[in-house]
N, C-alpha and C positions, 0 to 999 in steps of 0.2 A: 436379340436386343443387346446393344452395347451397354456396358456397365456405366451408370451415371456416377460422375465424380463430384463429391462435395468439396469444392475448392476451399471454402472457409475452414472446413475441418482439416484439410491437408495443411493449410497455412498455419493453423493453430498447433497442429502436431509438430511442425518444424519449430515454431516458437517455443513450445514446451521442451523440445530437445535442447534448444539454446538455454532455456532456464535451468535445466538439469546440470548442464555444464557450468553455467554461471554460478549456480548455487554451491557447487563443490570446488571449482577451480578459478572462478572469476572470469572476466571477459578478455583480458589481455592475451594476445597470441592465439585466440580461438579462430579457427579457419572454417570456411564453408564446408570443406571436406569432413572435418570433425563433426560438424553439426549434422551433415548428411548421414554419417555413420551412426550417430546417436539416434537419429530419427528413423533409421532403417530404410532410407531412400537414397537415390543417386544424387550426386552433386548437381547434375543437370536439372533434376526436378527442383532442387532447392533454388537454383538460379532461374527457373521458370517462374517461381513465385516472388523471388527477391533478387533484384539485379546485382546486389552486392551486400556485404556485411553491414554497411552503414544503414542501408534501407531496412534491413531486417531488424536492426537495433531500434530504429525509430518506431517500427511497427510493434516491437516487443514492449516498448515503454507504454504505448497506448493500451496494449492488452493488459499490462500490469495495472494500469490505472482502472481499467474495467473490473479486474478481479478485486481490487481493494474496494471499489464502489459496491460490488456485489456483497462483499463481506460486511460492509457497513449496513447496507440495506437489510441483510439477513439479521444482523444484531438488533436493528430497530424493529423489524417485523416480529421479533420474539417478545417485545414489550406488551404489556396489557393495553387495551384500548384507552384506558383512563390514565395513560402515562403523563408525566409532567415533562417540561422542557429540561429539568435537571436530570431526570432519569434517562431522557433521550441523549443528553450530553454525555452522561456516563457511558451509555451503551455505544455511542459513536466513538468515543476515545478508546474504550476497551477493545473495540473491533480492530483498532490499529495495532494492537499488541500481538506478537507472534506466540500464540498459545496452543497451536496444534501443528500438524505436519504441513498443511497447506499454507497457513499464514507464516510459518517459519521459512518455508521455501521462498515465499514472496518477499520476505524481509531480507533474506540472503541475496536474492536477485536484485532487489532495490539497492542494497549496499554496493553490489558489483557495478550497477549502473551509475551510482553516485560517484564512484571512483572514475569511471569513464567520462562522466559529465564534466570533470575538472579540466578536460582538454578537448571536449567535443561540444561546440556551441549548440548544435541542434538538440543533443540530449539534454544539455543544461537548460535550454529554453523549455523543453517539455517538462522537466522537473519543476521549473519555476511556475509554469502554468498549473501543474497539478497541485503544487503547494499553495498557490493563490486560491484555487477553488476550495481546497481543504480548509484554509484559514477563514474564508468567507462563511463557510458552513458552520464552523465552530463559533465565530463571532455572532452569527445569528442565533445559535442555541444559547450562548451565554446571555445575550440581550433578552431573549425570550424568558429565560429562567429568572433574570432580574425583574422583568415585568410581572412575573407570577409570584414574586416575593421569595423565591427559593435561593437566590443569590443576592448579596448585598447590592443595594441600588447605587452606591457610590463607587463601584468598581469601574475601571476602564475596560470595556469588553475586548478591545484590540490587544491591550497589554496582557490581560489574563489569558487570552487565546494563545499568545506567544509563549507564555509560561507553561500552559497546559500541553501544548504541542511539543515543547522542548522536554518536558517531563516524560511524556509518552515515548519520545524518541530515545531518551536515556534508559527508560525502563525496557524498551524493546531490545536495545543492545545488551542490557543486563540479563534479560531472559535468554537471548541467544548464547550468551557466555555461561549461563548456568548460575549467575550470581543472584538471581531471583527465581521464584516459582510463580506460576500464574496467580496463586493465592496471595503471595506477598506483594507482587507487583500491583494487583488490584487494590490491596490494602493501602498502598502508598497513594494511588490515584484517589481513592475514597477520602483519605486524610486531607489531600489538597482540596478536594471539592468541599469538604466540611469546613475548611478554613475560609472559604469564600461565602459561607452562609451568613445571613444576618445575625448580628449579636455575637 
């Protein structure tokens, strides 16, 4: 019997090799040969799944979005059944912080892609799409928390979302640099959410 090949698994293994390189060295100057070596496969096999580096990068941004979505879903799944929209909002935002090895790697890779996006319109478009989806989700949670009385009714959900996402982005960078611990970063996030409460 010929061995069955899991093509999606191989494709993801190549993408994860790209991530390991991006997380330590960035994306500039990375070649298909380097990615093949890191993945432990031939350059020809890499080209079988991805015609060129640009195609691989676009696929990698999609996989990164999936991983972040999985992390958010995991954070929300850990909440009690009787959760409020405010606790869901807090869990959602906390899941965006690089607090363990997996999320740290994802944040480093996202930063490498952000630099690439400055001169790559296709990557920039994917970043914008991802950020738009993220923003809509947070606006929905802020609005729901207002409706439940956990956040002040007179807040502008879109503006508060922009502030919360900017705060989380800054805290994420501070965590990567060691300027914050997970505990202190979450304390800052909780402080901001407390400021949005009624009264």
